[in-house]
C-alpha positions in Angstrom: 121.6 5.9 -123.2 119.8 5.3 -126.5 118.6 1.8 -127.2 120.5 -0.1 -130.0 119.2 0.2 -133.6 117.8 -3.3 -133.6 115.8 -2.6 -130.4 114.4 0.6 -131.9 113.4 -1.1 -135.1 111.7 -3.9 -133.1 109.8 -1.3 -131.1 108.7 0.6 -134.2 107.5 -2.7 -135.7 105.5 -3.3 -132.6 103.8 0.0 -132.9 103.1 -0.7 -136.6 101.5 -4.0 -135.6 99.4 -2.3 -133.0 98.3 0.3 -135.5 97.4 -2.5 -138.0 95.4 -4.4 -135.4 93.5 -1.2 -134.4 92.8 -0.4 -138.1 91.4 -3.9 -138.6 89.2 -3.5 -135.6 87.8 -0.2 -136.8 87.2 -1.6 -140.3 85.4 -4.6 -138.8 83.3 -2.4 -136.6 82.3 -0.3 -139.7 81.2 -3.4 -141.6 78.9 -5.0 -139.2 80.7 -4.9 -135.8 79.2 -3.4 -132.7 78.1 0.2 -133.1 79.0 2.7 -130.4 77.2 6.0 -130.3 77.8 9.1 -128.1 75.5 8.4 -125.2 75.4 9.8 -121.7 74.1 7.9 -118.7 71.1 9.4 -117.0 71.4 11.7 -114.0 71.4 10.3 -110.5 68.0 10.9 -108.8 68.4 8.7 -105.7 70.3 10.7 -102.9 71.7 7.5 -101.5 73.8 7.1 -104.6 75.6 10.4 -104.0 77.1 9.5 -100.6 80.6 8.2 -100.1 81.2 4.7 -98.7 82.1 5.9 -95.2 79.0 8.2 -95.2 76.8 5.2 -96.1 78.4 3.0 -93.5 77.9 5.6 -90.8 74.2 6.0 -91.6 73.7 2.2 -91.6 75.6 1.8 -88.3 73.4 4.5 -86.8 70.3 2.7 -88.1 69.3 5.9 -89.9 69.3 4.0 -93.3 68.6 0.4 -93.9 71.2 -1.6 -95.8 68.5 -3.2 -98.0 67.5 0.3 -99.2 71.0 1.2 -100.1 71.5 -2.1 -101.9 68.2 -1.8 -103.8 69.1 1.7 -104.9 72.3 0.4 -106.5 70.5 -2.5 -108.0 68.0 -0.2 -109.6 70.8 2.0 -111.0 72.7 -1.0 -112.4 69.6 -2.3 -114.1 69.1 1.1 -115.6 72.6 1.9 -116.7 74.6 -1.3 -117.1 73.0 -2.4 -120.4 74.6 0.8 -121.9 78.1 0.5 -120.3 78.4 -3.3 -119.8 80.7 -2.7 -116.8 79.3 -5.5 -114.7 79.4 -8.9 -116.3 77.5 -11.0 -113.8 74.6 -10.0 -111.5 74.2 -11.4 -108.0 71.2 -9.3 -106.9 69.3 -11.9 -104.9 72.4 -12.8 -102.9 73.1 -9.1 -102.3 69.5 -8.6 -101.0 69.9 -11.6 -98.6 73.2 -10.2 -97.3 71.6 -6.8 -96.9 68.7 -8.2 -94.9 71.2 -10.1 -92.7 73.0 -6.8 -91.9 69.8 -5.1 -91.0 68.8 -8.0 -88.7 72.1 -7.9 -87.0 71.9 -4.2 -86.4 68.3 -4.5 -85.1 69.6 -6.7 -82.3 71.9 -3.9 -81.1 74.6 -6.3 -79.9 77.4 -3.9 -80.7 77.6 -0.1 -80.3 78.5 2.2 -83.2 82.2 2.5 -82.3 82.6 -1.3 -82.1 80.9 -1.7 -85.5 83.1 0.9 -87.1 86.3 -0.7 -85.8 85.3 -4.3 -86.8 83.5 -3.6 -90.0 84.2 0.0 -91.3 82.2 -0.6 -94.5 79.4 -2.8 -93.1 76.4 -2.7 -95.4 78.1 -0.7 -98.2 77.8 -2.2 -101.8 81.1 -3.2 -103.3 82.0 -4.3 -106.9 85.0 -6.4 -107.8 85.8 -7.6 -111.3 85.9 -11.4 -111.7 89.1 -11.0 -113.6 91.1 -8.3 -111.9 93.0 -7.3 -115.0 90.0 -6.4 -117.3 90.5 -2.7 -117.9 87.7 -0.2 -117.8 84.9 -2.2 -116.3 85.4 -1.2 -112.7 86.2 2.4 -113.7 83.0 3.0 -115.7 80.9 1.1 -113.2 82.0 3.5 -110.4 81.8 6.6 -112.6 78.3 5.8 -113.7 77.2 5.6 -110.0 76.5 1.9 -110.3 78.9 1.4 -107.3 80.6 3.5 -104.7 83.8 1.5 -103.9 85.6 -1.1 -105.9 88.7 -3.3 -106.1 91.2 -3.2 -109.0 94.7 -4.5 -109.8 97.6 -2.7 -111.4 100.6 -4.2 -113.1 101.1 -1.4 -115.6 98.3 1.0 -114.9 95.1 -1.1 -114.8 93.8 0.8 -111.8 95.0 4.3 -112.8 94.2 4.3 -116.5 90.5 3.3 -116.1 90.2 5.6 -113.1 91.6 8.5 -115.2 89.5 7.7 -118.3 86.3 7.7 -116.2 87.1 10.5 -113.8 87.4 8.7 -110.5 90.1 8.0 -107.9 92.4 5.0 -108.1 95.4 4.1 -105.9 98.3 1.8 -106.6 99.8 1.1 -103.2 103.5 0.5 -102.4 104.4 -3.1 -103.3 104.0 -5.7 -100.7 101.3 -3.9 -98.7 98.1 -5.3 -100.1 98.0 -9.1 -100.8 97.6 -10.1 -104.5 95.8 -13.4 -103.8 92.8 -13.9 -106.1 94.3 -12.2 -109.2 94.4 -14.0 -112.5 96.8 -14.5 -113.9 99.2 -14.1 -111.0 102.6 -12.5 -111.7 105.7 -14.6 -111.4 108.0 -13.9 -108.4 110.3 -11.5 -110.4 107.2 -9.5 -111.5 105.5 -9.5 -108.0 106.8 -6.0 -107.3 104.9 -4.8 -110.4 101.5 -6.2 -109.5 99.5 -4.3 -106.9 95.9 -4.6 -105.7 94.3 -1.3 -104.7 91.1 0.7 -104.1 89.1 2.5 -106.7 86.3 4.9 -105.7 84.3 8.1 -106.5 85.2 9.9 -103.3 88.7 10.5 -102.0 87.7 10.0 -98.3 87.1 6.4 -99.0 90.7 5.7 -100.2 92.4 5.4 -96.8 89.6 3.3 -95.1 89.6 1.0 -98.1 93.3 0.6 -98.0 93.3 -0.3 -94.3 90.8 -3.0 -94.9 92.5 -4.4 -98.1 96.0 -4.4 -96.6 95.2 -6.2 -93.4 98.5 -6.7 -91.4 100.4 -5.1 -94.3 99.0 -1.7 -93.3 101.8 -1.6 -90.6 104.2 -0.8 -93.4 102.5 2.5 -94.1 102.1 5.7 -92.0 98.4 6.3 -92.6 97.9 7.8 -89.1 100.6 10.4 -89.6 99.3 14.0 -89.9 100.1 15.5 -93.3 100.8 19.2 -93.4 100.4 20.0 -97.1 102.0 23.4 -96.7 105.2 21.7 -95.6 105.4 19.2 -98.5 107.8 19.5 -101.3 106.0 19.5 -104.7 107.6 18.6 -108.0 106.0 18.4 -111.5 106.8 17.3 -115.0 104.6 17.9 -118.0 105.6 14.9 -120.1 108.3 12.3 -120.6 110.3 14.3 -123.1 108.6 12.9 -126.2 109.0 9.6 -128.0 108.1 8.1 -131.4 106.5 5.2 -129.4 103.9 7.3 -127.5 101.4 10.0 -128.1 102.3 13.6 -127.2 100.6 14.8 -124.0 97.5 16.7 -125.0 97.3 20.4 -124.3 94.2 20.0 -122.2 96.1 17.8 -119.8 99.1 20.1 -119.7 96.9 23.1 -118.9 95.1 21.1 -116.2 98.5 20.3 -114.7 99.5 23.9 -114.8 96.3 24.9 -113.0 97.1 22.4 -110.2 100.6 23.9 -109.9 99.3 27.5 -109.8 96.6 26.5 -107.3 99.1 24.8 -104.9 101.4 27.8 -105.1 98.7 30.4 -104.5 96.6 28.6 -101.9 99.2 26.6 -100.0 102.1 29.0 -100.5 104.2 26.1 -101.5 106.8 26.1 -104.2 106.2 23.6 -107.0 109.5 22.8 -108.7 109.5 21.9 -112.4 111.9 19.0 -113.0 113.2 17.1 -116.1 113.9 13.5 -115.4 115.6 12.6 -118.6 115.5 8.8 -118.1 111.6 8.9 -118.0 111.8 8.7 -121.8 112.9 5.1 -121.4 109.8 4.2 -119.4 108.3 1.8 -121.9 111.6 0.0 -122.6 112.2 -0.1 -118.8 108.8 -1.7 -118.1 109.1 -4.3 -120.9 112.6 -5.3 -119.9 111.9 -5.6 -116.2 108.7 -7.6 -116.9 110.8 -10.2 -118.9 113.0 -10.8 -115.9 113.5 -14.4 -114.9 112.8 -15.5 -111.4 115.4 -16.5 -108.9 114.9 -20.1 -109.9 115.7 -19.2 -113.5 112.2 -19.8 -114.8 110.6 -17.6 -117.4 107.5 -15.5 -116.4 104.1 -17.1 -117.0 103.0 -16.5 -120.6 99.7 -15.0 -121.4 99.5 -17.0 -124.6 99.6 -20.2 -122.5 96.7 -19.0 -120.4 94.7 -18.3 -123.6 95.3 -22.0 -124.6 93.8 -22.9 -121.1 96.7 -25.4 -120.6 95.5 -27.3 -123.6 96.7 -27.2 -127.2 99.1 -24.2 -127.8 97.7 -21.4 -129.9 99.4 -19.3 -132.5 98.6 -15.5 -132.0 99.4 -14.8 -135.6 97.0 -17.5 -136.8 94.4 -16.3 -134.4 94.8 -12.8 -135.9 94.1 -14.2 -139.3 91.1 -16.1 -138.0 89.8 -13.0 -136.3 89.9 -11.1 -139.5 87.6 -13.8 -141.0 85.3 -13.8 -137.9 86.5 -17.3 -136.9 88.6 -16.7 -133.7 87.1 -17.1 -130.3 89.6 -14.6 -128.8 89.2 -10.8 -128.6 91.5 -8.5 -130.6 93.1 -7.1 -127.4 94.0 -10.5 -126.2 95.5 -11.5 -129.5 97.4 -8.2 -129.6 98.8 -8.8 -126.1 99.9 -12.3 -127.1 101.7 -10.9 -130.2 103.4 -8.3 -128.0 104.5 -11.0 -125.6 106.8 -12.4 -128.2 108.9 -9.3 -127.5 109.0 -9.9 -123.8 111.7 -12.6 -124.0 114.5 -12.3 -121.6 117.7 -10.8 -123.0 120.6 -10.6 -120.6 122.4 -7.6 -122.2 119.2 -5.6 -122.5 118.2 -6.5 -119.0 121.6 -5.3 -117.6 121.3 -2.0 -119.6 117.8 -1.1 -118.5 118.3 -2.4 -114.9 120.9 0.3 -114.7 118.4 2.8 -115.9 115.8 1.6 -113.4 118.2 1.8 -110.5 119.4 5.3 -111.5 115.9 6.7 -112.0 114.7 5.1 -108.8 117.5 6.6 -106.9 117.0 10.0 -108.4 113.2 10.0 -107.6 113.6 8.6 -104.1 116.3 11.1 -103.2 114.3 14.0 -104.7 111.0 13.0 -102.9 112.4 11.9 -99.5 109.7 11.4 -96.9 108.0 14.8 -97.5 107.8 15.2 -101.3 105.2 14.4 -104.0 105.6 14.3 -107.8 102.9 15.4 -110.2 102.8 13.6 -113.5 100.3 13.0 -116.3 98.1 9.9 -115.8 98.1 9.3 -119.6 99.2 11.3 -122.7 95.6 11.6 -124.0 92.1 11.9 -122.5 89.8 8.9 -122.8 90.2 7.4 -126.3 87.4 6.0 -128.5 86.9 2.3 -128.9 89.8 0.4 -130.6 92.1 3.5 -130.6 94.3 2.3 -127.7 95.3 -0.6 -129.9 96.9 1.9 -132.3 98.9 3.4 -129.4 99.9 0.3 -127.4 102.8 2.1 -125.6 100.9 5.0 -124.0 100.5 2.9 -120.8 104.2 3.8 -120.1 103.0 6.9 -118.2 101.6 4.7 -115.5 103.7 1.5 -116.1 107.0 3.3 -115.2 105.9 3.6 -111.5 105.1 -0.1 -111.4 108.7 -0.8 -112.5 110.0 1.7 -109.9 107.8 0.3 -107.1 106.4 3.7 -106.0 102.9 4.5 -104.6 100.7 6.5 -106.9 97.2 8.0 -106.7 95.2 9.0 -109.8 93.1 12.1 -109.1 90.3 13.5 -111.3 90.5 17.2 -112.1 87.1 17.9 -113.7 86.2 17.7 -117.4 87.5 19.3 -120.6 85.4 21.2 -123.1 84.1 18.0 -124.6 83.0 16.5 -121.3 85.9 14.1 -121.0 87.7 13.6 -117.6 91.0 15.3 -116.8 93.4 14.0 -114.2 96.8 13.7 -112.7 99.1 11.2 -111.0 100.5 12.0 -107.5 103.6 10.0 -106.7 105.5 9.6 -103.5 108.5 7.7 -102.2 108.3 4.1 -101.0 105.7 3.5 -98.3 104.7 7.1 -98.3 101.2 6.4 -99.5 99.7 8.8 -96.9 101.2 11.7 -98.8 99.5 10.9 -102.1 96.2 10.1 -100.4 96.3 13.4 -98.5 97.0 15.3 -101.7 94.1 13.4 -103.4 91.7 14.7 -100.8 93.0 18.3 -101.2 92.6 18.1 -105.0 89.1 16.8 -104.7 88.1 19.8 -102.5 89.9 22.2 -104.9 88.8 20.8 -108.3 85.5 19.0 -107.5 86.6 15.4 -107.9 84.2 13.0 -109.6 81.5 14.6 -111.8 78.0 13.1 -111.5 76.6 11.8 -114.8 74.0 14.0 -116.4 75.5 17.3 -115.2 77.3 18.1 -118.4 
């Protein structure tokens, strides 16, 4: 089912607008904008920074390590590295030290044994980072990758957990919809888009994913089967190298295809499992599918909340095009990505005929994937068509997020898994997808891939 000519023209114009915005950004940077040089964060010298969240929690519960020492180690790392990466926008060091001392004092009283502490507070004393605005991309990913944090919280409505996790070489999990509460996110998705928006864990070590998910989900954890034993040799594996190609998105780079093939070969040789190569033809409509589903009206007939209204802070309405002109003159208070998103939003208006057409695509693709995967299958798919791009370049390729966004539209659980680095030192990775509420399968495969391919790479080792 090819989109009508007018829709294709609109999409091509959107890509042209994205390219223009990116070009303006690069020109502005060349003539006085911020300069970005190739820099690498220093190596980690403090052993406490190289332990997983559950390892740290265990040592703290056993009184073998003081919480204040762990917190201070991360504070020192943040002070050293964050001026370079700008991943943390607000410090709360004094409050963190006070909280750490409180933990140590509680443990010194020995009112609870280790088993009770683990059950009630599985991450007691472990430093945590959470972005003030959930949907800022990249900050949480680079903070974790640079060893400024060990576990973190992200949100994902089109890939905002998985893309930063992929670009920075860490783990990120988008849970099945309706498992983890979305309260606290800004802006909140409307009721029709609620299925798209998921809150999930981001971390350096795969063993932290399941314990984090248990804490974050609360009562919603009952919808999952995290206690079920996963026998990897008995799983059905499927893989697909790319979405079939599109003028709207970059081609999947050869490094990522080769990495995917290595995963397939490893699973076949080490697990003795057959990995079936599939071609899901409707995946090529992933961008149109996400856009159309996001423009859906709620059951009350109301339009989804508009990003452009949020930019205006409920005051005088703003014109994205006028703000773009002002930005070119250095007079706009908004960033170029926010202006670009507001411009894109103009194309998110509800269209009944388009919705019916792509709703049929969504239902057909969802049925095909769910029937293929069942309760014992996983699907391997690229996390992104390119490795981590340079600054401003994503603005020239605004539709590449479709490789992650399609699974938001389909409502399936996905785990992004790092697969080491390419020859230029940039992270490789892959998405592991399962059927609805089969998160335990993707999380088990994530732990296996970490053991097989090394997982997160410590800064300074390249």
